[in-house]
C-alpha positions as CSV (number, residue, x, y, z in Angstrom):
1,M,-38.2,44.0,10.5
2,L,-38.1,42.5,13.9
3,S,-41.2,40.3,13.1
4,L,-39.6,39.2,9.9
5,Y,-36.4,38.3,11.7
6,R,-38.4,36.2,14.3
7,K,-40.5,34.5,11.6
8,Y,-37.9,33.7,8.9
9,L,-34.4,33.9,10.4
10,K,-34.4,33.0,14.1
11,P,-35.7,29.4,13.7
12,Y,-32.8,28.5,11.4
13,I,-30.0,30.1,13.4
14,P,-29.4,27.1,15.7
15,H,-29.3,24.8,12.7
16,V,-26.8,27.1,10.9
17,I,-24.6,27.3,14.0
18,F,-24.7,23.5,14.3
19,R,-23.7,23.0,10.7
20,I,-20.8,25.5,11.0
21,K,-19.7,23.7,14.2
22,D,-19.9,20.3,12.5
23,F,-17.9,21.6,9.5
24,V,-15.2,23.0,11.7
25,L,-15.0,19.8,13.8
26,Q,-14.7,17.7,10.6
27,L,-11.8,20.0,9.4
28,L,-10.1,19.4,12.7
29,R,-10.6,15.7,12.5
30,N,-9.2,15.6,8.9
31,A,-6.2,17.7,10.0
32,R,-5.6,15.4,12.9
33,N,-5.8,12.3,10.8
34,S,-3.5,13.9,8.2
35,N,-0.9,14.6,10.8
36,M,-1.2,11.0,12.1
37,Y,-0.6,9.6,8.6
38,T,2.3,11.9,8.0
39,S,3.8,10.9,11.4
40,L,3.3,7.2,10.6
41,E,5.0,7.6,7.2
42,N,8.0,9.2,8.9
43,S,8.2,6.7,11.8
44,N,8.0,3.7,9.4
45,K,10.3,5.1,6.8
46,Q,13.6,3.4,7.4
47,S,16.7,2.8,5.3
48,L,16.4,-1.0,5.3
49,A,16.5,-1.7,1.6
50,E,20.1,-2.8,1.5
51,K,19.8,-5.3,4.4
52,Q,16.5,-6.8,3.2
53,G,16.8,-6.4,-0.6
54,K,17.9,-10.0,-1.1
55,Q,15.1,-11.5,1.0
56,Y,12.0,-12.8,-0.9
57,V,8.6,-12.2,0.7
58,S,5.2,-13.7,-0.3
59,I,2.3,-11.4,0.6
60,I,-1.0,-13.2,0.8
61,I,-4.3,-11.4,0.8
62,L,-7.7,-12.9,1.0
63,S,-10.5,-11.3,-1.1
64,F,-14.2,-11.5,-0.7
65,E,-16.4,-8.9,-2.4
66,R,-14.7,-5.7,-1.1
67,G,-12.9,-4.9,-4.4
68,E,-12.2,-1.3,-3.8
69,Q,-10.5,-2.0,-0.5
70,T,-8.4,-4.8,-2.0
71,K,-7.3,-2.4,-4.7
72,N,-6.3,0.2,-2.2
73,T,-4.3,-2.4,-0.2
74,I,-2.5,-3.6,-3.3
75,E,-1.7,-0.1,-4.6
76,K,-0.2,0.8,-1.2
77,I,1.9,-2.3,-1.1
78,L,3.3,-1.7,-4.6
79,A,4.1,1.9,-3.8
80,C,6.0,1.0,-0.6
81,T,7.9,-2.0,-1.8
82,K,9.5,-1.1,-5.1
83,H,12.9,-2.3,-3.9
84,L,11.8,-5.6,-2.4
85,K,11.8,-9.0,-4.0
86,K,8.2,-10.1,-3.6
87,E,5.1,-11.8,-4.9
88,I,1.5,-10.8,-4.0
89,I,-1.0,-13.6,-4.0
90,I,-4.6,-12.6,-3.9
91,W,-6.9,-15.5,-3.0
92,D,-10.5,-14.6,-3.9
93,N,-13.1,-16.6,-2.0
94,A,-15.7,-16.8,-4.8
95,S,-16.7,-13.1,-5.0
96,Q,-19.9,-12.5,-6.9
97,D,-19.9,-8.7,-7.3
98,P,-19.1,-7.8,-10.9
99,K,-17.2,-4.7,-10.0
100,T,-15.0,-6.6,-7.6
101,I,-14.3,-9.2,-10.3
102,R,-13.3,-6.5,-12.7
103,I,-11.0,-4.9,-10.2
104,L,-9.3,-8.3,-9.5
105,K,-8.8,-9.0,-13.2
106,D,-7.2,-5.6,-13.6
107,L,-4.9,-6.3,-10.6
108,Q,-3.7,-9.6,-11.9
109,K,-2.2,-7.7,-14.9
110,L,0.2,-5.9,-12.5
111,L,3.8,-7.0,-12.0
112,D,4.3,-9.4,-9.1
113,V,0.6,-9.9,-8.6
114,R,-1.2,-13.2,-8.9
115,V,-5.0,-13.6,-8.4
116,I,-6.5,-17.0,-7.7
117,F,-10.3,-17.2,-8.3
118,S,-11.7,-19.9,-6.1
119,D,-15.0,-21.5,-7.2
120,K,-16.2,-21.7,-3.6
121,N,-15.8,-19.7,-0.4
122,L,-13.1,-21.5,1.6
123,R,-13.3,-18.9,4.4
124,C,-10.3,-17.5,6.1
125,S,-8.5,-20.6,7.2
126,G,-9.2,-22.5,4.0
127,G,-8.1,-19.7,1.7
128,R,-4.9,-19.1,3.6
129,K,-4.2,-22.8,3.7
130,K,-4.4,-23.0,-0.1
131,A,-2.6,-19.8,-0.7
132,V,0.4,-20.5,1.5
133,R,1.1,-23.7,-0.5
134,L,1.6,-21.4,-3.5
135,A,4.0,-19.1,-1.7
136,R,7.7,-19.2,-2.7
137,G,9.1,-16.5,-0.4
138,D,11.5,-16.8,2.6
139,Y,8.8,-15.0,4.5
140,V,5.0,-15.1,4.3
141,L,3.1,-12.0,5.2
142,F,-0.7,-12.3,5.7
143,L,-2.6,-9.0,5.2
144,D,-6.3,-8.5,5.4
145,N,-7.6,-6.6,2.3
146,D,-8.4,-3.5,4.4
147,I,-4.9,-3.0,5.7
148,E,-2.8,0.0,4.6
149,I,1.0,-0.5,5.0
150,F,3.7,2.2,5.1
151,P,7.3,2.4,3.8
152,G,9.4,0.2,6.1
153,T,6.6,-2.0,7.4
154,I,7.7,-5.2,5.7
155,E,11.4,-4.6,6.3
156,S,10.7,-4.1,10.0
157,L,8.9,-7.4,10.2
158,M,11.7,-9.3,8.5
159,M,14.3,-7.7,10.8
160,R,12.2,-8.6,13.9
161,L,12.0,-12.2,12.9
162,Q,15.8,-12.3,12.2
163,E,16.5,-11.4,15.9
164,S,16.1,-15.0,17.0
165,D,15.9,-18.4,15.4
166,S,13.0,-19.2,17.7
167,Y,10.9,-16.3,16.4
168,K,8.5,-17.8,13.9
169,G,5.8,-15.0,13.6
170,A,5.7,-11.3,14.1
171,C,2.6,-9.1,14.1
172,C,2.3,-5.4,13.2
173,H,1.1,-2.6,15.4
174,V,-2.4,-2.2,14.0
175,I,-4.1,1.1,14.2
176,F,-7.7,2.2,13.4
177,P,-8.2,5.3,11.2
178,D,-9.0,7.4,14.2
179,G,-5.6,6.8,15.7
180,V,-6.6,4.3,18.3
181,T,-4.6,1.0,18.6
182,Q,-6.4,-2.2,17.7
183,F,-3.6,-4.4,18.9
184,S,0.1,-5.0,19.1
185,G,0.1,-8.7,19.8
186,G,-2.0,-10.9,22.0
187,R,-2.1,-12.4,25.5
188,M,-3.6,-15.7,26.7
189,V,-4.6,-16.6,30.3
190,R,-5.7,-20.2,31.3
191,Q,-8.1,-20.7,34.2
192,G,-9.0,-24.4,34.6
193,N,-11.3,-25.4,31.7
194,F,-11.3,-21.9,30.4
195,V,-8.9,-19.7,28.4
196,T,-9.1,-15.9,27.8
197,F,-7.5,-14.2,24.7
198,S,-6.9,-10.5,24.8
199,L,-5.2,-7.9,22.6
200,I,-2.1,-6.1,23.8
201,D,-2.3,-2.3,23.9
202,A,-5.9,-2.2,22.5
203,G,-7.5,1.2,22.9
204,K,-4.3,3.2,23.4
205,K,-3.3,6.1,21.3
206,W,-1.2,5.0,18.4
207,N,1.9,7.1,19.5
208,S,1.9,6.0,23.1
209,K,5.5,5.4,24.2
210,R,4.5,2.1,25.9
211,I,3.5,0.6,22.5
212,A,7.1,1.0,21.3
213,Q,8.1,-1.9,23.6
214,K,9.0,-5.1,21.8
215,Q,7.7,-8.2,23.5
216,E,7.0,-11.9,23.1
217,C,3.3,-12.7,22.7
218,D,1.1,-15.7,23.6
219,W,-0.7,-15.4,20.3
220,V,-0.9,-13.1,17.3
221,P,-3.9,-12.1,15.1
222,G,-3.3,-13.1,11.5
223,G,-4.5,-10.1,9.6
224,A,-1.2,-8.2,9.6
225,T,1.4,-10.8,10.6
226,M,4.5,-12.2,9.0
227,F,5.8,-15.8,9.4
228,K,9.0,-17.6,8.4
229,R,8.1,-19.7,5.5
230,G,9.6,-22.9,7.0
231,I,7.1,-22.9,9.9
232,F,4.4,-24.2,7.5
233,E,6.2,-27.4,7.1
234,H,5.2,-28.1,10.7
235,V,1.9,-26.2,11.3
236,D,-1.0,-25.3,9.1
237,F,-4.4,-23.5,9.1
238,D,-7.2,-25.8,10.4
239,T,-10.1,-25.5,7.9
240,R,-12.6,-26.7,10.5
241,Y,-12.9,-23.2,11.9
242,P,-15.7,-21.6,9.8
243,N,-15.0,-18.0,10.7
244,A,-13.2,-17.4,14.0
245,Y,-10.3,-18.5,16.3
246,E,-8.1,-19.9,13.4
247,D,-5.4,-17.3,14.4
248,N,-5.5,-18.5,18.0
249,D,-5.2,-22.1,16.9
250,L,-2.2,-21.4,14.6
251,S,-0.4,-19.5,17.3
252,L,-0.9,-22.4,19.8
253,Q,0.4,-24.8,17.2
254,I,3.6,-22.7,16.9
255,T,4.2,-22.1,20.6
256,Q,3.0,-25.4,22.1
257,K,3.4,-28.1,19.4
258,Y,6.5,-26.7,17.6
259,Q,8.0,-24.8,20.6
260,G,8.5,-21.6,18.6
261,K,7.7,-18.1,19.6
262,V,5.5,-15.3,18.3
263,V,6.3,-11.7,18.9
264,N,5.1,-8.2,18.1
265,C,6.8,-5.6,16.0
266,P,6.0,-2.0,17.2
267,D,8.0,-0.5,14.3
268,A,5.7,-2.1,11.7
269,K,2.7,0.2,11.9
270,V,-0.3,-0.3,9.6
271,I,-3.8,1.3,9.4
272,H,-6.8,-1.1,9.5
273,H,-9.7,0.3,7.6
274,H,-12.1,-1.8,9.6
275,I,-15.7,-2.3,8.5
276,N,-16.9,-0.1,11.3
277,Y,-15.1,2.8,9.7
278,E,-15.6,2.0,6.1
279,F,-19.1,0.4,5.9
280,L,-20.5,2.8,3.2
281,K,-17.3,3.0,1.1
282,D,-17.5,-0.3,-0.7
283,R,-20.7,-1.9,-2.2
284,G,-19.5,-5.4,-1.4
285,T,-19.3,-4.7,2.3
286,K,-22.9,-5.7,3.1
287,R,-22.6,-9.1,1.6
288,Y,-19.2,-9.6,3.2
289,Q,-20.7,-8.7,6.6
290,G,-23.6,-11.1,6.2
291,T,-21.1,-14.0,5.5
292,R,-18.4,-13.0,8.0
293,Y,-20.7,-12.4,11.0
294,N,-22.7,-15.5,10.8
295,K,-24.0,-16.6,14.3
296,E,-24.0,-20.3,13.7
297,M,-20.4,-20.3,12.3
298,F,-19.1,-18.3,15.3
299,I,-20.6,-20.9,17.6
300,A,-19.2,-23.8,15.5
301,S,-15.7,-22.3,15.6
302,W,-16.0,-21.8,19.4
303,L,-17.1,-25.4,19.9
304,Y,-14.4,-26.8,17.6
305,F,-11.7,-24.9,19.6
306,Y,-12.8,-26.9,22.6
307,E,-12.7,-30.2,20.7
308,R,-9.1,-29.4,19.5
309,W,-7.6,-28.0,22.6
310,G,-9.9,-29.0,25.5
311,L,-10.3,-25.3,26.5
312,I,-13.4,-23.1,26.5
313,I,-12.8,-19.6,25.2
314,K,-14.2,-17.0,27.5
315,D,-16.0,-14.7,25.1
316,D,-19.0,-12.6,26.1
317,F,-20.0,-12.2,22.5
318,I,-20.3,-16.0,22.1
319,F,-22.0,-16.3,25.5
320,G,-24.6,-13.9,24.3
321,L,-25.2,-15.8,21.1
322,I,-25.9,-19.0,23.1
323,G,-28.0,-17.3,25.8
324,L,-25.5,-17.9,28.6
325,R,-24.0,-14.4,29.1
326,D,-24.7,-14.4,32.9
327,A,-24.3,-18.2,33.3
328,S,-22.0,-19.9,35.8
329,D,-18.8,-21.7,34.6
330,D,-20.5,-25.0,35.3
331,E,-23.5,-24.2,33.1
332,I,-21.2,-23.2,30.3
333,I,-19.1,-26.4,30.7
334,R,-22.3,-28.5,30.5
335,Y,-23.5,-26.6,27.4
336,V,-20.2,-27.2,25.6
337,K,-19.9,-30.9,26.5
338,K,-23.5,-31.5,25.5
339,H,-23.1,-29.9,22.1
340,V,-19.7,-31.4,21.3
341,C,-20.9,-34.9,22.2
342,T,-24.0,-34.3,20.1
343,K,-21.8,-33.4,17.1
344,E,-19.7,-36.5,17.6
């Protein structure tokens, strides 16, 4: 018996133990996430319907390939905003996946939902620029198509913007599925020819008390942010950014050219089902990734920001793409001026 045990059972015991341990850990992770979602539901759930019921909000969502994620985002919005006067505008940037197109055609049959099928990919800035011209609401909320809202999210954003006439935009407290904060607004620091953009509260646990603090921001990411509709009579999305920095640009337009303010809204919590967490869950993700994370377009956006604002964004990711990660400031300045002049 001992020999049989050593030959047939003993080699598999470590693997069995590992599988049991992995199963238990997964159960614990699921329980933790379930508790987090329940807590978020409770913290966002506010009796705001009477105060905000007369306000009209336009919700703009860009779509490209990831149909299942878009569907989940829309279904969550509809479930959480039954009392709100709203329109949902889905701008599809020329998706090719047949399943995604079928999903979008089904969504456009729903009440309050409009789907615009663009014949070309206008990218983020171009799609938002076109879609905002169709918006009729008092407020315009931009949501990425992998954002999950909760009851009270939209009402909290509207109340935040109503705190001051100078407040033109308010961003959500955005949380990854594992409970880690992605951002609650943004900061900007200028140093000579350079500017650094950072995310407020990035990396903190979602329920940290410090994140509950309201504050004015230097800039706000656009994937979960509400604006007063009237601001778009003075500012607009610049379509010359292929795939990055359009949010930084719009915020600077508001704060520097129009003298408005952008703020965060800690009460408006959302989950961001980022590509790093959901890569295998939607068949359109791979094509989306190939288009979204295009090296040449990142560099073009970075150079255009300098053309427009005279500032070089300090971004190690970009420095790596152009082979100047460990370069001096002078070397980076020479590179930028050379390539901007060449383009001109």
